[in-house]
N, C-alpha and C positions, 0 to 999 in steps of 0.2 A: 866751313859752308858743307850742308849735304850735296849731294848729286843734282837732285833736281834745282836748288837754288842756284848752285855756280850756272850749269846750264842756259836755264833762266835770267840771270841777269846779263850770261854772253848772248843770248838770244835779244834781249831789251834791244843791247847798244847796238846790233846789227840792223833790226829795224826802225831806232829813231825818228829817221827821213819820213816814213810811211804809216806810222800809226794804225798797223792793222790788229785784228783783235787778233787772240793768239788763243785757237781752241786745241785741246790737248786731247790727243788720243788716244784712248785707252786701252784701247783691244787685248795689247798684250800685258796690259798689268795688272795686278790687284787694288783692291782699294786701298790699299794701304798707302800704295804710289798716288792715285786720286787725292789722299787727305792730304797727301805728302806737298803735293802741287798748292789746292786750296790754302795750305796754312804760310807757302811761300807768294801768294796773291794770286793764284790764277783763278779763277770763278765761270769757265766756259769748257764744256767736256762733251767729249763725241766717243762711240762705241758705232761699232757696223752692225753687230745684230741685236734683234729686237730684245730676245730673251736674256739674252748677257747682257745689256742693259737694265733692264729692269729689274734683276736680278743683281747686277753688282750699284748701280746707286741706287735701289731700295737701301742698302744696306747702308748707308753711310749714315751718320748723326745729321739730325735733324737741322741743324745747325748750319750743315753743307745744303743740304736738300734746299734748304731755305733762300740760300741768297746765290745759290748757284744757276747757271742754264747746263738744259742736257740736249746736245746734239744725237739726229740721225744721221750716221753720212756712207752706211752700206744697204746695197738694193731693198727696198724694202717688196717684199714677198705679198699678193691679193691676200694671202689667208693672215699676217699679220696689222693687217690694217688697224684692227678694235683694239689690237695693242696698243699698238703705237700712240694713236690720234689722241692727243691731250696728256702724253709720258711724256712728251719732249718738245722743250719749247722753238726746234725748229728739226723742219723734218728735212736734210739739204737734198735726198735721192729723188725726187718726184722725176721719175724719166717717161711718160707714157701720158697721155689723155685722159687715158681707163681708168691709170694709178691714181693721179688728180682728182677726179671723178669721184672715184671710191672716198678717198681720202674726205673730199668735199661733203660725201654725202653722211659720213661717221659723223665728222665735228657736228655736223648741221642737229645729227640726233642725239650728240651728248650736249647740244646749247654753246658751242663754245667755236673759234675761228683757229683753224693751224695755221701757224706759217710755216712755210716752206721753200728751199729753193727748186728750181727747175736745171737737173744735172742735163746736162750736154756732152757729151762724145763727137769732139769736132776733129777726133784723130781717126773717128770711123773705126776703130776696134772694134772686130766681130764676139771678143768675148767679155768687152765691158757693157753696162748699161747707157743709158742716155739717150737724148733725145740727139739725132742729126738736126745742122743747120735748119735746114729747108724742108723739115716736118715740126719744128717748131715754132718758124715764121708763119707757117700755115696753120695750126691747134692756137696758138699765144692767145688771140681775143678771148677763145672757148675757156682757157685756163682761169683768164684774170676776170673774167663773167662769174666764177664760180663762188657763191655766199658762205661758203664754207672752209674758204681755205685767201691766206692771204701770200700775195707772190712775193717775197723778199727779193731775190736775185738769183743769178745764175750760180752753178758750182761745175765744175770739172776735176777728173783725176785724170793727168795727162802723163803719157806712158815713159817707159824710162827709153831716154831717146836724147840724140846729141842737143848741145844747146840751141845750135842753129834750128832744129825743127820743134823746142821748146817754146822759142822765142815766137813762133809762128803760129803757133797752139795759142799760147797766152796773149797774143795779139788780136788773134781773130775771136779769142771771148768778148774782150774791151770791146773791139768793133763790133762784135754782136750786141751786148748792151746797148751799145749807144745805138743803134742801129730800132732796135725793138724800145726805146725810151720815144726814139721821134717817129717812129712810124705809127704806134699807137697809144702816144700820150699817157706814158706811162714808165713812174720812178721806178727804177729798182738798184736799190740803196746796196745791196750785198754781193760781191764779185769773188765768192770761195774759191780758191787758187792756191795752190802749192802745198806742200808736203815737205816731210824732213830732208829730202835730195834736191826742190827745185824752188822752194819756196823765193829765195834770192832773186830770182828772175822772175815769178810770178810777180812780186810786189811790181817791178820795174813796169806792168802792165795793169795796174790800176786794183790787185787783188787786195781787200777790205778783211778778209778772213782767211789766216791759215792753217792747216789742221797737222800740227806737231805731235808724233810720237816720241819715236826712238830716241829722235837730237835731245828730248826733252829727259829723258826719264834714264839713257844708259851711261 
């Protein structure tokens, strides 16, 4: 049994009650590891940078490209929007109304609807991107009205913090999702929370997608 196969089997045992999607984060690993993960049954892969993603995903065999979904989870710079739109099944890191509008406009120009998640910085970390909760509540109706994007849900990147703080943040995201759905009568299917170090906690608060890198590949 190879490393990825073993790690994946152990991970699947842990997450059985929750049934989240496993998003394999390949930013520190080569295409060979991605192919290994695909052969072990994974079908969703994520990168942080647009250029790195396009190069890595573009080098894959056609079978993998046709049968996989690709996610962008890192900050999307405005000058990379045209390259990103249409090349990712899901852009998880929409962090401003301006960026959402730009993605929508580009998608309409390309004749598509781009699926997105809205990144929330509910820890209020200055170094991280994402909507402040109050700001998102204000602009949410404008974003869901954009014709070129389909808002699938919310995403957050929790800080390295004690367990009680992580629980507070993940619970806050769960409550925000419910609040947005009720206030605006809009379904948010996905809640992308949890990485290699904190996914077990995130799952307890409704995460539907866990983003796993080193726990899979090392």
